[in-house]
N, C-alpha and C positions, 0 to 999 in steps of 0.2 A: 392524360394519365402517364408518369413517367414509364419508362421501360425497365421491366426487370433485368438487371443484366446475369449472366450464367456465372455462378462462381466459378472461378480456374480448379481444376482438378487437384486434389491435393496428390501431393509427391510424398512417395513414402521410399525413404532410402533403404530401407529392409528389401523392397521390391528389385530396385535397381542394383542391387548386391548379388540377390539371386541369379537374375537375368544376366549380369555379368559373370559369374561363375559356370552358368550354364554355356553362352557363347566361347568362353575360353576352353572348356571341354571339347565343344565341338570342333574349335579349331585344331585343338593337339589331336583329336581323333583323326579329322581328316589330313594331317599333317603326316601322322605314322601312317595310314593307311596308302597315301600317296607315295612315301617313301619306299612301303614293301614294294608296290607296283614297279615303280623304277627298278629295283634290283632282283626283280621274280626272274627266275631263269625260263628260258623256252629251248625247244625241241627236246630229243631225247636225252634223258637223264642217265649219266654214267658215273659208276663209282671211282674212285681215285684208281682203283686196281685196274679197272676196267679201261679206262683213260689210259693208263701207263701201255698196257698191252696192244690197244690201237696203235698208240705211236709208234711203238717198235714194229709192229707189222704194217708201218707205212700207211694207214687207212686214215691219218689226220693230214688234212690240205692245209689249214691255217687255223689260228686260234688268238683268242684275245683274253687278257688275263684281267680281272678284277679285284686286287688287291686288298682293298678295305671291305668289298661286299664277302669275299671269300668265295669267288665264282669264275670258273673259267667256261669260256663260249667260245664256239667254232664251227667249221664246215670240215665234212668226212669227204673223203675222194668222191663219193657217188653224189655230192650237192647236199647230201642231208647234214642238217646241224645238229649239233648237240650241247650239253651243259653239264660240267663237272661241281659240285661242290667241294670247296676246298677249305679246310680247318684254317680260322684265322691265326696265323703263328707268325715268328719275325722272320723265318725264311721263306723262300719262294720254290717250293718243291715243283711247281706246275711249270716255271719258266726251266729250272734244270732239267727236266723233262723233255723239254721241247727243243732247248737248245744241244742237248745230246744228239738229236735225231735230226740235225738241221732242219726243224720245221720253220718256216716264218710264222713270227708271234708278234704281238703288240699288248702295251698294257693302255688299259681305259684312265680316258682323262678323269682326274678327281674334280670332281664338282664343287665350287665354291660354297660351303655350309650357309645357311641363313642364319644370322647372329639373332635375330628377332626369336627363331625356333629353338636356337641354343638357348637363350636366355629363358624363353617359357619352359623348356625341358627341365632346366636346373632350378628354377624358381617354383615351379607346379607344388612341390609339399609343402613350401612356406606360405604359398598364397592360397590355396587350399584350408590350412592350419587356420588363417587370419580370417578367412572368410566365415568358416563353422565359429571362430570367437566372436566374430563380430553377428553373428545370426543368434548366438545363445547370449550374447549381452543384451541385445534388443527384444529378446524375450523375456528375459529376467527382469528388465525395467519395466516391462508393460505397457499402458497409458498412462505418461505423465508421472505422478508422483508416487504412484501403486508399486512401482517396482522394487527388487531387492536392492538394486544398487543405489537406492535412494531412502533407505529406510532411516535414515538420520533427517529427514525433510518432515515437514509437519501434514498431516492427512486432514487439516481443515479445508472446507470446503466454503468459498466466498460466495455469497448470495447477495446480490446489490437489486437496485431498482428495476433492472432489467429481467429480473427473475420474477415471478409471481408473487404479487404483493399481497400480503396478510395485515390486516387492520384491527384494531379492537371490535369493529363492526362484526368481523368474521369470528368473534371469541365471544361466547357467551356461555351462563352458568357458573360463571367464577367472577362476579361484580367484586366481591372482596379484595381479590388479588388483582385485579385490573386497577382497582382504586391504589393499592399498593406501589403498583409499577407506574404510575402515571406521571411520579416526582421524576423517574428515570429518564422517563420521554422528555420530560420537561428539561432536563440537566442535560441531555444530548443537542435539544434544538438550542437553548440558551444557557450555556455554562457560567456565563457573566452574573446570572441572575443570582444565584447562589454564591458564587465565588466573593461578591464584592461586599457579602455579610460575614465572610468568613466561614460559611458552612462549606462542607466536603461531602461529596455524594458519595454514599457506601459504594466499596470498591467492588464489592459481589453481591449477587442476592441468590437464595437458594429455593428452587421451586420443590415443594414437598408434597407428594400425595400420591394415591395407587394409582396403578396403570391406566391409560386410556382417559386419564381426565383434562388433557389438553394442555399440558406443560411445554411441550414444543411448540405446540401452536401460540401458544402465551409469550413465550420468547420471540419467535419470528413476529409478533404483532407488535411488539416494543420497537421490533427494529425499522417495522413497516409504518408505524405513526412517528418516529423519530426520522424516517429516510436517511438511515447510515446504514453502511455496510454490515454484513452478519456473518460471522465467522461460525460455523458449525461444526462439531465434532463429538464422537462418543470415547467414553472415559475409557475403554478398550481399547483403541486405537493408537493409546500410548504406551501400553505395556507391549513389550517384546522381549524373546529369548535373552538377546544382546543386552548386555549391562551397559546403561548409559544412553543407550537408543532414546527410550520415554524422555529422560532429560532433555536431549536435544531437540527433540520434537516439540516439548514445551517454548524451548527457547527460540527456536525457527516459527512457532504458532507467534507468541508475543511479540518478534521483532516484525512479521508481515502485519500484526493487527497495528502496531503504532505508526505504520505508513500509510494506514488508511484511518486513522482517528481523524473525529471521534468515530469509533464502532462498537461493536458488541460482539463477545466471544461466549458461544454457547456451547456447555460442556456437557451431555446426555449422559444420564447413568454415570454418574462421576464416582457412586460407590466402589467401581472397578477399578479405580487408581485411587480414592481417597480413604481406604480403611483404616483402621488402625495402626500404628507402626508397632514393629516389636512384636508381632504376633507369628509373623512365619516362621519357618525353622532355618529360613538364613539370616535370620537377624538384620542387620542394620544395612547388610550389604545386598540386600533384596532390591531387585531391578525396579518391584513395585514402590519401593520406599524412596530410592534415589528420584523416580518421577516425581512423587508426592513433595519430596523436599523442595525440588526444582520449582514446581507450582507454589509452592507456598514462597518462595523467595521473589517470585515474578508478581506474586499479587501484592507484597508487602516489602519491597528493596528501598533502595536509599532514593532511588530516582521517583519512585512511584509511575502510576500507569495512568497519565493524564488523558483522559475521553477515552479512555480503554474501560468498558463495564463488563464482566463476568457473570454471567448468568449459568445456573447450573441446576439439574434435575435428578432427583433421588425418588426412589419410594421405601427407600430405607436410611433414614438419618439415623438411626441408632447407631450402624457401623462406621460412621465417618469418624476420622482423628479430631480430636478437640481443637487443634492447631489452627484447621480449616473454618471452625465456626467461631473464632474469638473475634472482636471486634477489630476492625479494619481489614479484614479477607471476607468470609461468607457471615457478616454479622446482621445479616437481613433474611429472615426465613420466611417463607411466602406460603401459606398455608394453599393446597389446590385440592378441595375435597370432591366427592361425589356429587353432584349438584342436587338441589332441591328441586321441590315438585315446579316452582316459578323458573329455575335454572334449567330443567329437562324441557319446559315448554318452549323457552326462548332457544336452546339448543335443537330442536326438532323444528323449529321455524326457520333456522339458518338453513338445515340441510335438506328443507323441503323447497327451497329456493330453485325456482328453472323446473321445477318437476310439476306437471298436469295432475292436480288432486281435485277430486271428486268433491261435490258439496257436502256429502256426508262425514267427511273427514273432521272429527273432535281434536285438536290438539291439547288440550286440555285433559280429556278424558285419556287420550294416550299417554299424557305425562304422569296422572293418577296411577297408571296400570304398570309403569317401570320403575317401581321405586330401586335403589341401588345401581341403576345402570350410569355407566360412565359415558363420558360423551362419545366415546369409539363404539360405545355399546348402542346407542342411540342411531349412530350412522350407518352401523350396521342393520339396525331393524328399517331404517329408511330405506336401504338398499335391498333389501331382501323384499319388503312390500312393492317394491319398483319392479323387481325380478319374477314376483309372482303374479303382478298385472301384465307384464309382458307376456309369459306363460298363458295366460287365461286370455290373450287377443283383446286386452281393454285399453280404451285410449286413454283415461284418467285411473289415478291410483284410488280405490276406494277404502272405508272402514273396514271392510271385510278381509282386504290384504294387509292392513296392519295388525288385525287380530291373528290370523293366520300366521304372520311374520312373527310375531311376539310371542306364540306359543312354538314355534319353530326356533326361535333364538333360547327360550327359555329350557323347552323340554326337548327337543328335538324334533326330526321329521316326523309326520304320521307314517304308521305302518297300516295301510288297509290290506296290503296283502297278506299280511300275517293269517293264517289258517288256524280259527279259534270254535271249537266246539259250543253247543248252546248252553252246557253245564257250565265252561269257563266265563262265557259272556254273564251269565245269569251271578254267578260268584262275581264277578268284577264290576255288575251292575249294583248288587247289593252291597259290595264293599264301598263304592265310591257314595251309593245314598247315605250309608251310615256316618260318612264324614261330614256330608251336607247338612244330614238332619240335627247330629249333636252341635255344629258351629252354629246352625240357626237358634238354638235352645238355650246355648250358654252366654252368660252375660259377657261381655268385655272379647266376644268373638269379633273377627273380620266379618263385613258382607261378601255373600258370594257372588262371584261373578259369573262362572261356568262350572258346569259338571258334564264331565265327557267320558264314556268308555271306549273311544278310539285309542288304540294302542299307539302311543308316541314316544321315541326313544326308548328306553328301558322299562317304561310303564306301560300298563295295559288299559290305565285310565288315569283321570287325576280330577280334582277338584280344586278350581282355583279361586282366589280371593282380591276384591279389589279396596285397596286401603283408602279411607278417606282423607288420609294427611299422611306426610312422612311421620314417621314414628322415631323419635331419637331416644325416647328409653319406654320401657315396658312396664306395666305394673304387675303385681302379685296377681291380681285379678285377670288380666289379658294372658298371663303365663299357665294359669291353671286351664282356662280356657284353650288354650293352644293345645296342653298335653291331652285333655277329653276328646278335644276333635280328633286330634292324631290318632287316638285310641276306637273311632268311633268305627273304622273299616274292620278292626280286628273283633270288636265286639257284633258287628251285623255278621260275620261270618258265623261264630259261634252260636247266635240265636237262629239264624236260618237255616243254618246245614249241619248244624251238630258240632259238638267239640271235637269228634275224630276225624271232621273233614275240613278243619281248619289248615288254609295253607301258608306257605312262607312269606305271602304277599305284603305280609304288614310289617316286613324286616327293617322296612326304611322309616317306617311309622314309630317302632318301639325304637330304633335306634336314636331319631329324632326327641322321642319323649324324656328317653334316658340323659341325653345331652343337657337338655332344660332341666331335670332334676338333679341331676349334678351340679350344675352353675349356682342354682337354686341354694342349695346346700352348703357347696363348698367355697364359693365366691362371691355371692350376693347375700349371704346371711338371711335368708327367707325362711329359716328352718327353726321353729321355736325350741325344738331339744337340742340343736345344736347352738343358735343364737347368733349375732353377727361376727362371727369370726372367719377369716380365710384360710382355709387349708388347702389351696392351690399349690401344687409343687410340679417343679420343671421337668420331672421324670416323663419323658415322652412315651416310654415303653407301656407304661400302665394303661390301662383302659379307663380308668376313671383318676382325674387328677387329686394328688394328696394321698391317695392310699396304695401307691406303688412301690416299687423298689427303692431305697434312698430318702423315705419318707421320715421327718421327722415326728412324728403324732405317734402317739402309743397305740397299742392295740385296741384297748378299749374303745378311744374315740374311733377309729376306723371302724369298728363294728357299728357304732352311733352314725357315724355317715352312711354306710351301707343300709342299714335298717332304716332311715329317713329317706334315700333315694328311692329306696323300693318302696316304701309307703305313699309317697308322690305319684310313681306309677302305678301302683294298686288302686290308688284313689281314682285316679283318671282312667282306669280301665273300668272300674265299677259305677262312676258315673256315667260315661258311655253307654254301659248296658241299661242302667236305670232310664235314662233319656229314650233309648229307641224301644224299650217294653212301655215305656208310657207312650211314643209316639208312633207306635207301631203302623198303625193307618197310613200316617203319613211317609212312613219310612218304604214301606211296600207299594204306595201310589208312585212314588218318586222313584224307587227301582224298576218296576213297569215301563216307567215311561222312559226311562234311560235306554230299557231294551228295545223300544219300539222306534225312538227317536235318534239314539245315539250320543247326542249333545243336546243340554239345555241352558240355556243363557241364565242369570239369576232373575231375570225378571220374569221368564216363563216358568221357573221353579215357584216364584212367589205366587203366581196366578194360579198354579197349580195346587200349591197348599192352601190356599184360601177359598177357590170358588170348586175346586175339584175338576176343573177343565183341562183337557192336555192342549198343548201350544196350536194354532194353527197355523200351517206352512203352506204357501202355494206348491211348493216345490214337492212337497211331502203328501202321501197317503195316508191317514191316520187306519190302522189294522191289516196293509201291507202284508207285515211281520207280526204274527203274533206275540203278545207281552208274555213271556215266562215268570209265571209266581213261584214256582217251584222247579228243583230239580228236576227235570224231563227223564232223566235216566239212573238206573243205579249203578252206574261205571263210577269208579274212584277218581275226583279229580286229579291231575297230575299237578305238582306244586309248582305253581309261575309264578315270577314276580307281579305284584299289582300294583299300581302305584298309589300313595297315598295323596293326601291333600298337599298341594303346592300352595305353598306360601307365595305371595306376589311381592 
């Protein structure tokens, strides 16, 4: 086995400069201190007047004058030494006094000055300024290209084969998008296959889809499959406060890409730089527009970009400039939608690789229960399940962890520490049981997955449904069933506790029903009174589309729309009341079971309603907590939000 060589320590010029300045300052301080020590006076210190008097009295025996230092030292008649500080003037007053009294004296020898010390003293201010400027310059420049002095350089990061390689095997759930990008991979591998037939590969491909669907991962997979360099940059990295900087970065990026051709340039969130031109307040001189103009030129210039393919991603294609989408630039738009049930199953399998899974984990069942989840959501789901298994000290991830992780991702964490009175628990149980019973007795409703009265997130309880397939569209029957099921909680409170004790817990249910009824009347043409006419308005301040300020409809039509919306909501409420009165026995049995067990699965609810037998659980003792069939106290309940039916 070859010996591993220790890499040489990195040399940082900034560290050398700092240590050089410190050493220089220490040398100067030492030189100044030595200079002060050599010129320090010794013996008794006299003033110049006292020195003159001593000379006139004959007390001074000899003296030595140091003119540059401004000090006179000498010996008195009694052998004592003295020193006198003389102001540094052009004359020699001490010498005149000594000469007038005929006292022997001499001048101190002038020491030759150190030229290096003199040079340091003269250059010290300049050296300090240069050192500070160097340090500030290095701090501004930061690490590599990210500094302020290199703002004209491209911020694109180059990923090569040495970086973690991603291929199409690592991307699941977007099969149609992978098929569209396979010809880009073939072109990068063998361009002659296309050029000999006169074909021209698209210059750019625009990946369009909601956040988290894997657009960036898909672009990296293209580079990984082709084995070519991959430049990645965000659209916001082009835009700066300095005019012309973004255009300079675009030129720099394409210049670097040509050196590594064939390669891929990936621009994430291109809508940050590719918005419609002429919309801003500064007109055509806006920095963003200059950056966009340079990008358009580079993508469709006279020379062409041989071997350089641009892949961009956005979730807002409607705001992009039309020049970007014309043939010759981003002429191919590839949809990256939310994955269907088969796609979710494959994505889950990808994220489960390398993780210990228990035998009871059913990937298909998890995929069924996660409609509308993106790839990022599913990755988060698997990670949450692994974290739960680790906290529970399990060696493998079981189905229970996936169930709890799904509830946590969709509804929030459990709040078992929330203090609820028996009255509030009873209110929650009958509320959720009302949702479940109405849903089970409405044609077109989804199968029930679980009912619980455990507080989670902002809800005190919920009923979850398990769709058997992905629903692309909904029928009128299904919409009416959803509205009746949502009103089941409010109807249950009215029937069991009385109209005066109805709480605000059904607020989210009422909002959901109103939204569905409004769409049925104003958008989907499902009202017999209004007909198949769309009255949707862009006024965002109005509660119901088409009826707010700025609407072009007449007051009579607005009243008809309001009347139809109210009719749909009222009929849903009346239908829920009718079902609960008819199925009162099942409703009360389910509510009492929820009070005893807190959570019931769909199968347990089915057995309970068919056979009347409560669920048998090894970890639960039935009867440990008495079921509450009525409110145990006359105290008025506090209005707290109760969770409605949670559409899975």
